N, C-alpha and C positions, 0 to 999 in steps of 0.2 A: 800705507796702501792708498789712502784717500788722495794724497798728492800725486801719486803715480797714475791712478786710474781716472780720477774724477775732476781734478782741477785744470788740467791742461796748462796753458801758458798765461796765467793771470799776472798782469803787471801790477805790482803792489803800490806803485806810485799813482796809477790811474786805472783802478779796477773796472770802471764803467765804460772805458773806451772799447768799442766793439771791433775796431779795425785791427788792434794788436792782439786780440784774444785768439789763441789757437784752439783747435778742437781737442778734447780730451781723448785718452786712449780707448775708453769704453765706447764713446760715440763713434769713433772711427771704425772700431771692430764691428759694431752693429751695422754701420753703413756699408762696409766693404765685404765682410765675410758672411755675417748672419743673414743679411737681407737676400743674398744670392740663393741661400738654401730655402728661404721662405717663399721664393718665387716659383719653385718647382711644384708641379701639381701633386706629386706623390707626398711631398712633405705637407702640403696644405691639407690633403685628405687625412693624413696622420694627425695633424694638429686638431682638426675638427673632430676626429674620432676620439682623441684623448679628452677634449673638452666635453663632448657628449657623454663619455664614460664618467667623467667627473660629476656632471649634472645628475646622471642616473644614480650613482653611488650616494650623492647628497640627498636626493629625493628618497631613496631607500632608507637612509639613516634617519631622516626626519620622520618618516612614517612609522618606523619601528622604535622610536625613542620612548623609553619608559619614563613615566612621570614620577618625580620624587627622588629623594636621596636616602639611601640606607646608611644610617649613621654608623652602624657596626662595621662597615667596610672602611671607615676612616681610621680604625685602630687595628693593631696586630691581634691575631686570634687569642693569644694567651694573656691579654690584659683584662683587668676587671671591667673596664668600660665596654669592651666587646661583649663580655658575658652579660652585662646589664642590658645593653641594647638588644642582644639576642633574646633575652627573656622578655623584655618589654614588647618586642615584635611578636613573640610567640603567644603571650597571654593577653596583651592589651590592644591588639590590632583590630579586634571586632568592635571596640568602642573607642574610636579615635578622638571623639570630642569629650573633653573632660568637663564635668559639671562642677561649678564652683558654688558653694553654699555660703551665704553670709548670714550670720545670726546677730541680730542687733537687740541688745537688752537695754530697756529703758527703765530706770528706777524713778518713779514719780514720788516726790516727797511732799 
């Protein structure tokens, strides 16, 4: 597929010679067919509308994005890990910061 659509007529003995290089099929299609459609005002309005819709959906998605990852949704509901994370979320969500206590005992002789 790459040779058919993208390479064109590259001369293997002299690949840097620009005179003998022919245009590839994709380039010719965009120049002859696709560009004629893009020059029409109705198509231009459609492309701009699709782009603005894409931007609007992206802004909406960013503003409604929830922070964090629920670990229980990474496992099937019938697994022990799902049950563990479900219980942890239910009982330990009020105290998210765990306190670590270190006890150091020195024996002075």
